[in-house]
VOGU-3710 file (C-alpha; in Angstrom, 3 decimals, decimal comma):
1> mtadssgtgg> 82,275/89,052/83,760  79,892/91,641/82,423  76,266/92,010/83,360  73,402/93,732/81,603  74,117/97,446/81,344  70,936/98,546/79,580  68,913/101,210/81,368  69,443/102,736/84,773  68,365/99,583/86,606  70,909/97,247/84,971
11> rniiggvmsi> 74,470/96,631/86,074  77,239/98,424/84,229  80,679/96,974/84,778  82,333/100,311/84,093  80,455/101,819/86,985  77,490/103,437/85,264  78,671/106,984/86,102  76,747/109,642/84,228  78,400/113,053/83,838  76,526/115,681/85,842
21> pedpkvhvap> 77,912/119,224/85,767  78,577/120,744/89,148  76,295/123,667/89,916  78,428/126,787/90,570  75,887/127,976/93,166  76,117/124,823/95,252  77,726/126,586/98,209  75,175/129,383/98,426  71,920/127,644/97,553  70,672/124,084/97,318
31> aplparallp> 71,946/122,533/94,106  69,536/120,942/91,647  69,322/117,198/92,067  69,922/115,140/88,897  68,549/111,943/90,429  64,945/111,367/91,378  64,118/113,153/94,618  61,064/112,085/96,609  59,191/114,127/99,203  56,741/112,735/101,799
41> tnedydracl> 53,880/113,706/99,484  55,223/111,602/96,576  53,648/108,238/95,785  56,912/106,246/96,000  58,255/107,945/99,133  57,186/105,220/101,605  58,637/102,466/99,440  61,936/104,345/99,108  62,196/104,661/102,906  61,344/101,036/103,553
51> gfnlaltkrp> 64,204/98,750/104,518  64,454/95,084/105,462  63,926/95,792/109,155  60,401/97,174/109,357  60,878/98,147/113,007  63,270/100,960/112,065  61,797/104,405/111,519  62,782/106,352/108,407  60,914/109,595/107,772  63,412/111,969/106,118
61> qmvvmarntd> 62,487/115,285/104,551  63,636/113,945/101,189  64,826/110,694/99,599  67,243/110,740/96,668  67,194/107,588/94,531  70,846/107,623/93,452  71,879/105,866/90,237  75,631/106,413/90,479  78,410/108,176/92,379  77,723/111,558/90,796
71> dvaaavkhag> 74,129/111,410/92,015  75,342/110,759/95,557  77,825/113,634/95,362  75,121/115,992/94,088  72,795/114,925/96,897  75,454/115,559/99,553  76,201/119,017/98,096  72,495/119,820/98,025  72,140/118,785/101,655  75,169/120,824/102,674
81> aagmkvsvqa> 73,829/123,973/101,059  70,392/123,396/102,591  71,767/122,621/106,059  70,376/119,076/106,038  71,782/115,940/107,649  72,517/113,031/105,314  71,764/109,351/105,894  72,135/106,397/103,525  70,377/103,086/102,882  70,830/100,200/100,476
91> tghgggvqvt> 68,903/97,161/101,770  68,014/98,532/105,211  69,225/95,504/107,187  71,523/97,449/109,481  70,483/99,095/112,714  71,681/102,352/114,166  70,157/105,780/114,597  66,609/106,369/113,385  66,132/108,665/110,373  63,520/111,285/111,221
101> dgllvntsrm> 64,652/114,264/109,138  67,296/115,371/106,650  68,071/113,760/103,298  68,175/109,991/102,792  70,347/108,699/99,943  68,890/105,414/98,717  71,627/103,493/96,873  69,577/100,405/95,937  69,724/101,309/92,225  73,526/101,370/92,216
111> qsltvdphar> 73,894/97,861/90,814  77,255/97,883/89,000  79,019/94,531/89,373  82,295/93,237/87,919  84,096/89,974/88,589  87,721/89,666/87,457  88,424/85,912/87,526  92,136/86,362/86,790  92,747/88,817/89,628  90,131/86,978/91,762
121> tarvgagvmw> 88,408/90,234/92,687  84,954/91,762/92,552  83,924/95,403/92,240  80,391/96,371/93,274  78,171/99,407/93,485  76,647/100,461/96,783  73,305/98,738/96,202  74,551/95,242/95,347  73,571/92,345/97,615  75,797/89,386/98,403
131> revieaaapy> 73,638/86,925/96,469  74,480/88,740/93,220  78,216/88,502/93,900  77,879/84,823/94,846  76,124/84,047/91,559  78,548/86,110/89,472  81,673/84,567/91,050  80,480/80,935/91,046  81,194/80,148/87,344  84,883/80,812/88,034
141> glaplngssp> 85,090/78,652/91,167  85,258/81,768/93,360  83,271/82,973/96,363  83,007/86,184/98,400  83,146/86,433/102,182  79,445/87,149/102,525  77,478/87,149/105,750  75,009/84,516/106,863  72,246/86,036/104,699  72,885/86,518/100,960
151> svgvvgltlg> 70,158/89,203/100,868  72,255/91,651/102,918  74,034/94,515/101,145  77,743/94,059/100,441  78,871/97,537/101,466  77,021/97,805/104,782  78,102/94,407/106,066  81,729/94,907/105,011  82,101/98,353/106,571  81,120/96,781/109,901
161> ggmgpmgrtf> 83,705/94,010/109,537  81,560/91,251/108,085  81,755/87,874/109,861  80,414/85,125/107,641  80,072/81,344/107,278  83,768/80,946/106,312  85,056/83,481/108,828  87,386/81,214/110,785  89,032/80,122/107,538  89,504/83,485/105,811
171> gfaadhvlrl> 88,770/86,207/108,370  86,436/89,201/108,179  85,157/90,519/104,851  86,769/93,864/105,682  90,179/92,172/105,805  89,998/91,554/102,056  88,890/94,997/100,829  91,232/96,467/98,220  89,681/99,808/97,353  86,702/102,047/98,099
181> rlvtaegavi> 85,156/105,007/96,304  83,887/107,599/98,772  81,783/110,755/98,658  83,021/113,107/101,380  81,101/115,585/103,525  81,960/118,287/100,974  80,528/116,221/98,137  83,949/115,379/96,683  84,583/111,949/95,154  87,827/110,269/96,255
191> evdaehepel> 89,470/106,881/95,811  90,560/105,201/99,043  93,113/102,388/99,305  96,278/101,504/101,199  98,289/104,206/99,376  95,622/106,867/98,862  93,946/108,136/102,038  95,415/105,370/104,256  93,710/106,684/107,430  90,300/106,460/105,775
201> fwalrggkcs> 91,226/103,033/104,407  91,942/101,885/107,960  88,738/103,359/109,408  86,242/102,370/106,738  87,218/98,698/106,907  85,496/97,702/110,132  84,895/101,109/111,696  81,422/101,552/110,174  82,394/105,190/110,401  80,047/107,836/108,974
211> vgivtelefa> 82,756/110,008/107,428  81,382/109,614/103,908  79,206/107,481/101,667  80,893/104,491/100,035  79,585/104,182/96,482  81,867/101,429/95,197  83,836/98,623/96,825  86,523/96,312/95,452  87,552/93,174/97,323  89,265/89,812/96,941
221> lmevadyygg> 87,394/86,581/96,240  88,251/83,185/97,684  89,016/80,095/95,599  86,009/78,161/96,890  83,497/76,512/94,561  81,771/74,346/97,181  82,021/73,283/100,800  81,138/70,426/103,122  78,498/71,760/105,444  74,954/72,759/106,195
231> aifypgsaae> 72,662/72,655/109,210  71,702/69,934/111,674  68,412/70,486/113,521  67,804/68,918/116,937  64,640/68,862/119,060  64,473/71,196/122,034  64,608/68,202/124,350  68,209/67,650/123,219  69,292/71,186/124,150  71,283/70,189/127,238
241> avlnafgpwa> 73,153/67,375/125,503  73,899/69,386/122,359  74,979/72,564/124,154  77,204/70,668/126,581  78,870/68,891/123,655  79,282/72,083/121,604  81,918/73,915/123,682  84,441/71,060/124,023  83,870/70,057/120,374  84,384/73,578/119,064
251> atlpeqasts> 87,743/73,757/120,846  89,013/70,879/118,667  88,158/72,453/115,301  90,833/73,588/112,839  90,536/76,898/110,995  88,998/75,128/108,018  85,805/74,757/110,063  83,384/77,533/111,042  80,351/76,865/113,212  77,532/78,287/115,307
261> lallrlpdwd> 74,701/76,912/117,418  71,292/78,559/117,681  68,353/78,015/120,008  65,348/78,608/117,740  61,737/79,386/118,533  60,275/79,509/115,043  56,685/80,682/114,547  53,773/78,329/113,965  53,573/79,120/110,252  52,867/76,779/107,353
271> evpeplrgrl> 56,203/77,545/105,670  58,114/76,296/108,740  58,716/72,509/108,691  56,291/70,818/111,077  58,909/69,422/113,534  60,266/72,960/114,054  56,982/74,844/114,020  55,972/76,678/117,164  58,421/74,900/119,469  62,026/75,041/120,654
281> slslryvfvg> 64,655/73,501/118,400  68,419/73,810/117,933  70,332/74,429/114,721  74,005/73,541/114,431  75,585/75,421/111,499  78,771/73,972/110,029  80,995/74,939/107,080  84,181/73,000/106,363  86,485/74,174/103,575  88,080/70,849/102,721
291> ddesgaallg> 87,300/67,280/101,746  84,178/65,404/102,783  85,955/62,697/104,750  87,807/65,161/106,978  84,742/67,355/107,394  82,561/64,408/108,399  85,159/63,088/110,844  85,328/66,452/112,590  81,543/66,676/112,783  81,199/63,170/114,251
301> pmraaasplf> 80,958/64,169/117,954  78,050/66,537/117,282  76,219/63,975/115,176  76,584/61,576/118,105  75,480/64,114/120,738  71,756/63,601/120,045  69,373/62,259/117,425  68,684/65,022/114,895  65,382/65,998/113,345  67,155/66,886/110,097
311> dlvartpyta> 70,790/66,444/109,060  71,369/68,634/106,000  75,175/68,580/106,039  76,602/67,495/102,662  78,891/68,598/99,846  77,174/71,791/98,676  77,828/74,340/95,906  78,713/77,753/97,300  75,687/79,252/95,573  73,594/77,548/98,303
321> igsvhqdpeg> 75,568/79,050/101,209  72,405/80,774/102,496  70,997/77,352/103,406  73,483/77,035/106,280  71,869/79,720/108,455  68,532/79,913/106,617  67,974/83,547/107,559  64,621/85,054/106,514  64,531/86,479/103,002  61,623/88,910/103,304
331> plpgwdrgql> 61,256/92,148/105,288  60,064/91,891/108,883  60,135/93,968/112,062  63,048/92,768/114,148  65,124/93,516/117,224  68,610/92,198/117,869  71,598/92,792/120,089  74,843/90,995/120,798  77,892/90,703/122,993  81,210/88,889/122,836
341> lrelppeave> 82,214/85,985/125,086  85,756/85,134/126,148  84,843/81,456/126,734  81,941/79,013/126,941  82,600/76,799/129,989  80,003/74,367/131,418  78,837/77,048/133,856  78,030/79,380/130,942  76,144/76,602/129,166  74,122/75,923/132,319
351> tllaaagpgv> 73,297/79,618/132,570  72,318/79,805/128,909  70,000/76,816/129,307  68,387/78,425/132,356  67,879/81,687/130,448  66,832/80,400/127,029  66,517/76,608/127,086  63,592/74,189/127,451  60,825/75,302/129,773  61,585/79,008/129,304
361> dlplimvevr> 58,879/81,086/127,623  60,741/83,617/125,470  59,456/85,980/122,758  62,746/85,517/120,893  63,235/83,796/117,541  66,908/83,032/118,044  69,666/82,935/120,637  72,894/82,183/118,772  76,421/81,345/119,894  78,855/81,744/116,992
371> mmggalarpp> 82,422/80,469/117,274  85,182/82,973/116,491  88,971/82,533/116,579  91,031/81,200/113,693  91,551/83,761/110,928  89,041/86,079/112,654  91,581/86,552/115,449  94,407/87,714/113,180  94,782/91,269/111,857  95,052/91,604/108,074
381> qvpnavggrh> 98,245/92,474/106,217  97,044/96,083/106,011  95,655/96,945/109,481  92,010/97,969/109,790  89,536/99,031/112,468  87,716/95,699/112,942  87,041/95,124/116,643  86,344/92,008/118,672  89,147/89,838/117,293  90,110/88,588/120,746
391> aafslevvga> 86,719/86,991/121,507  86,103/83,249/121,511  82,369/83,433/120,733  79,762/85,929/119,612  76,362/85,813/121,345  73,378/87,295/119,509  69,707/87,487/120,460  66,996/88,163/117,874  63,266/88,694/118,163  60,398/89,593/115,852
401> cpppmkeavt> 59,369/93,019/116,992  55,997/94,359/115,837  55,070/97,400/117,988  52,945/95,511/120,554  55,830/93,127/121,286  58,709/95,587/121,385  58,866/95,985/125,146  58,645/92,236/125,837  61,187/91,293/123,154  63,671/93,937/124,293
411> aagnavlaal> 63,377/92,892/127,938  63,760/89,193/127,115  66,772/89,726/124,871  68,547/91,957/127,356  67,866/89,430/130,125  69,634/86,668/128,158  72,615/88,931/127,501  72,748/89,950/131,163  72,726/86,320/132,282  75,854/85,609/130,188
421> epwstggtli> 77,590/88,812/131,303  80,021/86,973/133,632  81,671/85,446/130,544  81,539/88,591/128,420  84,663/90,338/127,151  82,823/93,621/127,661  82,829/94,125/123,899  80,463/93,830/120,954  80,631/93,492/117,180  79,311/96,657/115,560
431> nfqgdatspq> 77,252/94,686/113,026  75,455/93,030/115,968  75,070/96,263/117,939  71,321/96,425/117,392  69,522/99,342/119,025  72,327/100,109/121,506  73,114/103,457/119,876  74,407/105,629/122,710  78,058/106,683/122,284  78,996/104,712/125,407
441> avshawpept> 77,350/101,540/124,080  78,857/101,982/120,614  82,332/102,442/122,067  82,266/98,806/123,263  82,647/97,632/119,653  86,343/98,595/119,576  89,350/98,802/121,896  89,698/102,265/123,436  92,586/103,409/121,176  90,605/102,391/118,073
451> warlqelkhr> 87,507/104,190/119,358  89,488/107,363/120,033  91,079/107,213/116,581  87,691/106,786/114,902  86,282/109,744/116,843  89,192/111,967/115,839  88,774/111,029/112,188  85,026/111,686/112,280  85,541/115,155/113,763  88,266/115,967/111,225
461> rdpegrfafg> 86,581/114,647/108,076  82,996/115,644/108,956  83,362/118,567/111,384  79,754/119,744/110,917  78,347/116,262/111,515  76,753/116,218/108,068  76,523/112,417/107,980  74,101/110,938/110,495  73,751/107,226/109,845  74,818/103,923/111,342
471> ypv> 76,201/104,301/114,837  77,411/107,627/116,263  81,184/107,869/116,617
//
């Protein structure tokens, strides 16, 4: 499938690479930048720094609005000659270290997108969001392994593993990556796959490793046109009944079913449905890749657990997959953190209710328990660095975090995580790492041998520490 390739803002299925001659002085003086470079005094600088999470600080010395891989390579060479650190941003959803200096490569204009319906693959530029892949693949009865929010960037989510609404059925998004194009710390452009640069291929798929900037990603698509699923909302008064039913029910599910349960405290805003506005509610998320009759039969115990406010589970086209989690679409200041659980016994449910259930005043929007296992527990045919496969559940806490609320939100979220610590594996998922950016905290996202291997690769491929983004390895 081809998309509009007119102008620098359109998608070009060939990749949109413009030939830019390499400056012979690049190693002795900063090279000229072919792409638009913005300084703090420029009118568009603030907009170029702005990401989805408004709580994250980005004040680099310069922002390069890259249009293609050659622009990224030129920016990295320029930074190397000028002694500047390099960070990267597409949509700005991800957490990690704050950008306070150096050169920021903004890849949001890199919008190349190709779907090959015969090979069942997609190839995307670094700025493409999941919603664009979903829409492009849908006419062929295909779907990507996107995350819960279609507005998240494809590359960032995938490099951190990528656990989505069909995770238990098909595994992590990183498990299905076929090829990457990478700009190295020297500014070289290399192709990375199972045969070419196999160590990088292992690390980049799930290691979220800052050894280079990925400018293009190719991955497999699933033969899924629609699903049986959606969300069921319960009143906060049903929290005990629903949570106590969730653990035993989840243990009965086949791999065709993926699910999560969230305690929600949505704001008292007009756009929030009245029964959910300004009060505690629960959202059961459910995606079944199979027929309606089987999907409904499996869901029966949760439908019987309590009377719902809304039951939105139905046969749904994959283009509406964002309606399952209903994550916010617009930018906001947020704080989040997660940990992995080895089990969810009744004692853990009781503790969770005491920490985040009815009667508890929390400045948190969401406390989510997401079921893992199934295909998420199995390594792919070509091994990668994805961590956390052994966990039974992922626990995530999220709060709106404008500056006056930061201290209260952080304390409340950490208190919920601490309460569930007795059932923790001791690990995290790097995409749910939040603001825990110390090397010790980051190391919990992988088994020790994986962590050591990622560190060795970082030191070997970026010995000067040119790349400073994501989470420090």
